[in-house]
N, C-alpha and C positions, 0 to 999 in steps of 0.2 A: 680342636683345641679350644675354640671360642665357646662351644657348647659345654665342654667340661668346666671351663672357668666360670661360666654363668651359673652352673650348679653350686658353686662355692658360696653363692649369695643367699642360699636357702637357709631358713631358720625354722625351728619347731613352731608349729601352728601358723605358718605363713598361709595367707590366701593370695594366690597369684593369678595374673592373667598371662596366658601365652597367646600372643597374636598369631598371625599366619606368615608363611614364607619358609624358605628352605633352611635358614639359620635356626629358626625356633623349632622346626620339626626335628632338626638334629639335636637341639637342646632337649627335647622331650625323649629322644632315644637314649640319651646319656643321663637323664635325670635320676638322681638317687633320692628317693622320698625321705623327708624328715617327718617326725611325729606330727600328726594333725594337719597334714598338707591338703589344702583345697585348691584345685586348679579350675579356672574358667578359661575356655578357649573358643576362638572362632574357627579353628582349624579342625576339620573332620579327621584328618590324618593324625593329628596330635591326640585327639580324643581316643581314637582307636589304639594308638601306641600305648597311651597311659592306662587304658582300660584293662590291660594285662596285669597291672599291679593293684592288688586289693587294698593297699595301704594309702591310696590316693583317692580322695573324693573329687569327682569330675562334674563340672557343669558345662554343658555344650550350649553355646549360643544358637538361637534359631535365626532364620532369615533367608535371604536369597542366596543360593549356592552359586559361587563362582566356579565354573568347571575348570578354569585354568589353574586354580590354586586349591581346589577342594576346601574352600573356606566360605563362611557366610558373611554377608554384609547387609546393610539396609536398616530401615527404621525399627523393625522388630528387634534386631540385635542391639541397636542403640537404646531402645526402651528397657530391655532386660538389664543392661549395664547400669542404668540409673537406680536399680534396686539394691546394689551391692557396693561395698567398699573393699579395696584390696591393699595388701602391704606392698606388692611389687607388680610391675608390668615388664615382661620380657618381650621386646619389640624388634622385629626385623624391618629393614627399610630398603628402598631401592636407591636412595641418594642421600648424602649428607653434604650440605653446602654451608660453609662458615657464616655466610650472610643470610641465606634463605632458610636454612634449617633442614628438617627431615622431610623427605618426600617419598611417595610411592607412585606406581604407574596407573593406579585406578582411583578415581575420585570418591567412589563409595567406600573403598577401603580406607582412604585418608580420613573420611568423615567418621568411620567407626573407630579408627585409631585415636582420633581426637577425644572421643568419648571414653576410650580406655584410659587415656592420660588423665582425664578428669577423675576417674574412679580409683586411681592408684596413688599411693603415697610416695613411691620411688619408681623412677623410670630408668630401665636398663636397656640399652640398645645393643643388639648383637649384629655386628656388621664387619665383613672382611674389608680390607683396605681399598679394594676396587670401588667401593661405594662413596668414598670421599671425593669431593669435587664434582659430583654428579647431581643432577636435578631430575626428579620424576615429574609426572604430570600433576599429581595431587599433593598439595602441601599439607603436612601433618601438624607441624609445630615449629617454633623457633628453638634454637639450642638452649635458651634459658629454661625450658621445661625439662631438660635432660639432666639426670643425676650421674649417670655412669655409662660409659661406652666400652664394650669389650671388642677388641679387634686383633689383627695379626701384625706381624713385624714389618709388613709392607707399608705401614702408615708413614707419611712424610713427617719428618721431625718438626717442621714449622706448623703443620696442622695439629700435631699432638700438643705442642707448646701453647697454641692458641686455645685449644680445648681446656687445658689446665688453667689458663688465665681466666677463662669463663667460669671456673669453679666446677668443671665436670671431671669426675674421677675417670681415669683412663687406664684400662688393663690391656696390656699387650702380651699376646701369647704366640 
């Protein structure tokens, strides 16, 4: 449901980043391409899934392959990102803490995610409700950098209200 809701944010001629993780892989499986869609991804699995659709232009980041996630990280991928600008970033995370922000379990992935945020105009986080109140090892950013969070009905009402107070759009599916 989160993945399907994320797809409703696509517009013709979007150039988007799809980061790595299970939520965004699911998003790529349910993605209905719009006219002129360009996707850049760090996820090898996402690139393979999207490559079956001839209506999507795909840019695969290069770098060090993380076997645990089949995604790339490192300075090569970060340098590639500096050459582009994107309308949206679809980001999966391991933790969302109201004070600390977004985190992941790998410091190199956190570093790449920071560069993705710099390259995108709109940051959309895909996270099931179990991610709230958790902190991973590597900090990605504070919540002030997030535009939209798509989550499930398990989100605590107080957390949702705080996110709305921070100006973050929240979609619950």
